N, C-alpha and C positions, 0 to 999 in steps of 0.2 A: 226630214230626209237632209243632211252636206248639201251644201248646191256650191258649185261651184265654176271660173269663169275660167278655163283650157286658152292662156297667152302660147302666142309661139312657142317661144326655148321649150316649156312644159309639154306643149306635142314633137317637136324634131327629136328629142332628146330620149322620151317613151317611147318611138317608134323605135331610133339606132341604140337603143338597147335596153335586155331583156329588164339591165339590173336601178338601182334606185329609186329614187323618188315622183319622178318621173310615169318611167314605170309603172309603178306601183298604181298612182294618181290611173292613169290611164285601167288594167285591171281594175283599180274598184266599179269604174265608170260600166268596164265593160259587164260584170256582174251587176249592176243592178245597187250597190252598195253607195252611190252621192248619185248627186246630181251634177253633170258635168254641162254647162252649155259650152260654147264657142261660138266670133263672130265671121263671117262672106269672108271680111278685112282678114281676117286670122288666119285663115281657111287660104287665103292667096296667098296669103306670105309666106305659108308652111311647104306647102305647092313649086312655090316662087322658089324660098332658097333651099327645099330638099333637091327639085331635079339642079340649082346650080355646085350643089355644091358634093354633093353625095351618090354614091352607085348606084346604078337605076331601078334596082333591085330593092332597096330604101324605098323609092317611090308608091313601085309596085303596093309594099310593104303598108304606107300608109293609104295608098284609096283604098287596096282590099279592106284596112279594120278600119277607114270614115264607113265601107259600105255595110261593116256588119256589126257599128256598134252604133248605141245607143244616147249617140252629143246630140243634146238638143245645137239646134242652127237658129 
């Protein structure tokens, strides 16, 4: 199975938009068609940037996604 490391830009773009390559990568991970991994540092960066630049709904969507995802940390 393909293994990918997600950087903050992929996660933010995928969470913020339901279309595009980043969204597809997150969906493939959710469907367990790829193995996605992320570092704690990247998660902190994502949290900080979403909180700073986007409406609260995007942050809530990110937190819900991470709670349900199978992304390796």
